[in-house]
C-alpha positions in Angstrom: 112.7 82.5 95.9 109.1 83.0 97.1 106.6 84.0 94.2 103.7 86.7 94.7 100.9 87.3 92.3 99.9 90.9 92.3 96.3 91.5 91.2 96.5 95.4 90.9 95.1 97.4 87.8 96.9 100.9 89.0 100.1 100.8 86.7 102.0 103.1 89.1 100.9 101.6 92.1 102.1 98.1 90.6 105.8 99.8 89.3 106.3 100.9 93.0 105.1 97.3 94.3 107.3 95.4 91.7 110.5 97.2 93.0 109.9 97.1 96.7 109.0 93.2 96.3 112.1 92.7 94.2 114.3 94.2 96.8 112.6 92.0 99.4 113.9 88.9 97.4 110.4 88.2 96.1 109.2 87.0 92.5 106.3 89.3 91.6 103.8 88.7 88.6 101.4 91.0 87.8 97.8 91.0 86.6 95.1 93.8 86.4 92.3 91.9 85.6 90.7 88.4 86.1 91.7 87.1 82.3 95.6 88.3 83.3 95.3 86.6 86.7 93.8 83.2 84.9 96.6 83.6 82.6 99.3 84.1 85.4 98.1 81.2 87.5 98.3 78.9 84.2 101.9 79.8 84.2 102.9 79.7 87.9 101.9 79.0 91.2 102.5 81.8 94.1 103.2 81.5 97.5 100.8 84.2 97.9 98.4 86.5 96.5 97.9 90.6 96.8 94.6 91.1 95.6 92.9 94.7 95.1 89.0 94.6 94.7 88.2 97.4 92.7 89.4 96.1 89.2 88.1 96.3 85.7 85.2 94.2 84.8 85.3 91.1 87.0 86.0 92.8 91.0 88.1 91.0 93.4 85.5 89.5 95.4 84.7 87.7 92.3 88.6 86.7 91.7 88.8 85.6 95.3 86.0 83.2 95.3 87.5 81.6 92.3 90.4 81.2 93.8 89.1 79.5 97.0 86.8 77.6 95.2 89.9 75.9 92.8 91.4 72.9 94.1 94.8 74.1 92.8 94.6 77.4 94.5 92.6 77.2 97.3 95.1 76.9 100.0 97.0 80.1 98.4 97.1 82.8 101.2 94.9 85.9 99.6 96.0 89.3 101.1 93.4 91.8 100.1 95.0 95.1 99.5 91.9 97.9 98.7 91.0 101.1 99.4 87.4 99.8 100.3 87.1 100.1 104.1 84.1 99.6 104.9 83.2 96.8 108.0 80.7 95.2 105.0 83.8 94.8 102.3 86.3 93.4 105.2 83.7 90.9 106.5 82.9 89.5 103.0 86.5 89.1 101.9 87.2 87.8 105.0 84.4 85.2 104.8 85.4 84.1 101.3 88.5 83.2 102.4 91.3 86.1 102.4 93.8 85.6 105.0 94.1 89.2 105.5 92.4 92.7 104.7 94.6 95.7 104.4 93.3 99.1 103.9 95.5 100.5 101.3 95.5 104.4 102.7 96.4 103.2 106.3 100.1 101.7 105.1 103.1 102.4 103.2 104.1 100.0 101.0 107.4 99.4 102.7 104.8 98.1 105.8 103.0 96.0 103.3 106.0 94.3 101.7 107.2 93.6 105.4 103.6 92.1 106.1 103.8 90.0 103.0 107.3 88.4 104.0 106.2 87.9 107.6 103.5 85.9 106.2 105.7 84.2 103.7 107.7 83.4 106.7 105.0 81.8 109.0 104.1 78.3 108.9 100.4 78.8 109.5 99.2 82.4 109.5 95.9 83.5 111.1 93.4 85.5 109.2 93.3 89.4 110.4 91.8 92.4 109.0 93.4 95.5 109.1 91.5 98.4 108.7 
């Protein structure tokens, strides 16, 4: 079973994502903050990370930067899933190592789950931004 780490502070959205990922056969672990992300990564190595950028305390950009700087996590694909939609935010996330940038309001959860599943089943994914 493929493991996904979802870094999202919205409880309602996390609950919905959990059900959708489980139905797709993905083992989802959730974190709401940088501290919870660190704890989750200490306990498991995900196959992919779904990262919100607007988080309490340390934002998603800093988490992304930390993931890509760490030898243990630098090769894990990170998909940014955010309400930020300005080109400067997309460019920053992509330049800091995100595989994809998906604007939340433009996709349904089913589409996101399908996209995550497709990335997990692709041998060498190519970075993309989806505004």
